C-alpha positions in Angstrom: -62.0 11.8 -28.5 -62.6 13.5 -25.2 -65.7 15.3 -24.1 -65.5 19.0 -23.4 -68.8 20.2 -22.0 -68.1 23.9 -22.2 -67.7 23.6 -26.0 -71.1 21.9 -26.5 -74.2 24.0 -26.9 -76.4 21.4 -28.6 -77.1 17.7 -28.0 -78.8 15.3 -30.4 -80.6 12.4 -28.8 -81.1 9.6 -31.3 -83.1 6.5 -30.8 -83.0 3.5 -33.1 -85.5 0.7 -33.0 -83.9 -2.5 -34.2 -85.1 -5.8 -35.7 -85.0 -8.4 -32.9 -83.1 -11.0 -35.0 -80.4 -8.5 -35.9 -79.8 -6.8 -32.6 -77.0 -9.0 -31.3 -75.0 -8.8 -34.5 -75.6 -5.0 -34.6 -74.3 -4.5 -31.1 -71.3 -6.7 -31.8 -70.4 -5.0 -35.1 -70.9 -1.6 -33.5 -68.3 -2.4 -30.9 -65.9 -3.4 -33.6 -66.5 -0.6 -36.1 -67.9 2.4 -34.3 -64.5 4.1 -34.1 -65.2 5.0 -37.8 -68.0 7.3 -36.5 -66.4 8.7 -33.4 -63.3 9.8 -35.2 -65.5 12.5 -36.7 -67.1 13.6 -33.3 -67.4 12.0 -29.9 -70.5 10.2 -28.6 -71.3 11.0 -25.0 -73.7 8.2 -24.3 -74.6 5.0 -26.2 -77.0 2.7 -24.5 -79.4 -0.2 -25.0 -82.8 0.2 -23.5 -83.4 -2.5 -20.8 -86.8 -1.2 -19.6 -89.2 1.3 -21.0 -88.4 0.4 -24.6 -87.4 -2.9 -26.2 -84.9 -3.6 -28.9 -83.7 0.1 -28.9 -80.3 1.8 -28.8 -80.2 5.4 -27.6 -77.3 7.7 -28.2 -76.4 11.3 -27.2 -74.2 13.4 -29.4 -72.7 16.7 -28.4 -72.2 19.5 -30.9 -70.8 23.0 -30.7 -73.5 24.3 -33.2 -75.7 23.1 -36.0 -72.9 24.1 -38.4 -70.6 21.7 -36.5 -73.2 19.0 -36.8 -73.6 19.7 -40.5 -69.8 19.5 -41.1 -69.7 16.1 -39.2 -72.6 14.7 -41.3 -71.0 15.9 -44.5 -67.7 14.2 -43.6 -69.5 11.0 -42.8 -71.4 11.1 -46.1 -68.1 11.2 -48.0 -66.4 8.6 -45.9 -66.5 5.5 -48.0 -65.1 3.2 -45.3 -67.8 4.3 -42.9 -70.5 3.8 -45.5 -69.2 0.5 -46.9 -68.2 -1.2 -43.7 -70.9 0.0 -41.2 -73.8 1.9 -42.8 -74.4 -0.6 -45.6 -73.9 -4.0 -44.0 -74.6 -3.2 -40.3 -76.8 -0.1 -39.8 -79.3 -0.3 -42.6 -80.4 -3.9 -42.3 -80.8 -3.7 -38.5 -82.7 -0.4 -38.1 -86.5 -0.7 -38.1 -87.1 3.0 -37.2 -85.4 6.0 -35.9 -86.1 9.3 -34.3 -84.1 12.2 -33.0 -84.4 15.3 -30.8 -82.3 18.4 -30.6 -81.7 19.6 -27.1 -80.1 22.4 -25.2 -79.0 22.2 -21.5 -81.5 24.2 -19.4 -80.1 27.5 -18.3 -77.8 27.4 -15.2 -77.2 23.6 -15.7 -74.1 21.8 -16.9 -73.6 18.4 -18.6 -71.4 15.8 -16.9 -69.9 12.6 -18.0 -69.7 10.3 -14.9 -66.5 8.3 -14.7 -67.8 5.3 -12.7 -69.7 2.3 -14.1 -73.5 2.1 -13.7 -76.8 2.6 -15.5 -78.6 5.6 -16.8 -82.2 6.7 -16.6 -83.7 8.7 -19.4 -86.8 10.7 -18.3 -88.6 12.5 -21.1 -91.3 14.9 -20.1 -94.0 16.5 -22.3 -95.0 19.8 -20.6 -97.9 22.2 -20.6 -97.8 25.9 -20.3 -94.9 28.4 -20.8 -91.3 27.4 -20.0 -91.3 30.0 -17.3 -93.8 28.0 -15.3 -92.2 24.5 -15.5 -88.5 25.3 -15.6 -88.2 26.4 -11.9 -89.5 23.0 -10.5 -87.5 21.1 -13.2 -84.3 23.0 -12.2 -85.0 22.2 -8.6 -85.4 18.5 -9.4 -82.2 18.6 -11.3 -80.4 20.4 -8.5 -81.5 17.8 -6.0 -80.2 15.1 -8.3 -76.9 16.8 -8.5 -76.7 17.1 -4.7 -77.2 13.4 -4.2 -73.7 12.3 -5.4 -72.0 9.9 -5.1 -75.1 7.7 -5.2 -76.2 9.1 -8.5 -75.1 11.9 -10.8 -77.0 14.3 -13.0 -75.7 13.8 -16.6 -77.9 16.7 -18.0 -81.2 18.5 -17.8 -82.3 19.6 -21.3 -85.1 21.4 -23.1 -86.1 20.5 -26.7 -85.2 22.8 -29.5 -86.3 20.7 -32.5 -88.6 17.7 -32.2 -91.5 17.3 -29.8 -92.2 20.9 -28.6 -92.3 22.0 -25.0 -90.5 18.9 -23.8 -87.6 18.2 -21.4 -85.1 15.4 -20.9 -83.5 14.5 -17.6 -80.5 12.0 -17.8 -79.3 10.6 -14.5 -76.5 8.1 -13.9 -76.8 5.5 -11.0 -74.3 2.9 -9.7 -76.8 0.1 -10.2 -80.2 -0.8 -11.4 -81.5 -1.1 -7.9 -80.3 2.4 -7.1 -82.2 3.7 -10.1 -85.4 1.9 -9.1 -85.2 3.2 -5.6 -84.8 6.8 -6.8 -87.6 6.4 -9.4 -90.0 5.1 -6.7 -88.9 7.9 -4.3 -89.6 10.6 -6.8 -93.4 10.5 -6.0 -92.6 11.8 -2.5 -90.2 14.6 -3.7 -91.8 18.0 -3.2 -90.1 19.5 -6.3 -91.1 16.6 -8.5 -94.7 16.7 -7.3 -94.7 20.5 -8.1 -93.3 19.7 -11.6 -96.0 17.1 -12.2 -98.6 19.9 -12.3 -97.1 20.9 -15.6 -96.5 17.5 -17.0 -98.7 16.1 -19.8 -96.8 12.8 -20.1 -93.7 11.3 -18.6 -91.7 8.4 -20.0 -88.7 6.9 -18.4 -86.2 4.3 -19.7 -83.6 2.2 -17.9 -80.5 2.3 -20.2 -77.5 0.0 -20.1 -74.2 1.3 -21.5 -72.7 -0.2 -24.6 -68.9 -0.5 -24.8 -68.6 2.4 -27.2 -70.3 4.8 -24.7 -68.2 7.4 -22.9 -70.7 7.1 -20.0 -70.5 3.7 -18.5 
């Protein structure tokens, strides 16, 4: 299924923490069986966390609305093949814990699915003060990421709707791990990012590697 950014108003960011001894089998079986899930709705990103979180998979699901999400979840709940071949033998035994976050793209921003191979940085920010204070510097940071192509590409700049309140997520795609590291180290000298830090309570970044089922590679 293709990704149509204009049709997607909401994005669900899901993180699964896995049992170490089941992770390899989980990733292998996901590659083999995940079409059972994506035939209901597309996944934009499906990654393993290389740094910033261990034994985790992170996935990003676009939805037109909460009604759209509910219809997808209902279809999955009645799909016996999905339940019997993946949820029961693959997902349930492997997952140690899970969390999710409902996101909207920040106003004036768009969501992009890069076409080239690489890695993705997930930067999650817990912010202080009203959105009117922190959104301008965050938008500036996002704009500067977008202007830096082809070295790296802004996937999306989001604010939380349900989940940790007053938080934002920045997803950026890089051609290599070294390019990601260089950009992460250079942020401390970026004027817009320094301005944004005045509103940041905590910041947590992860280096994500794409799984074969991910649209973003």
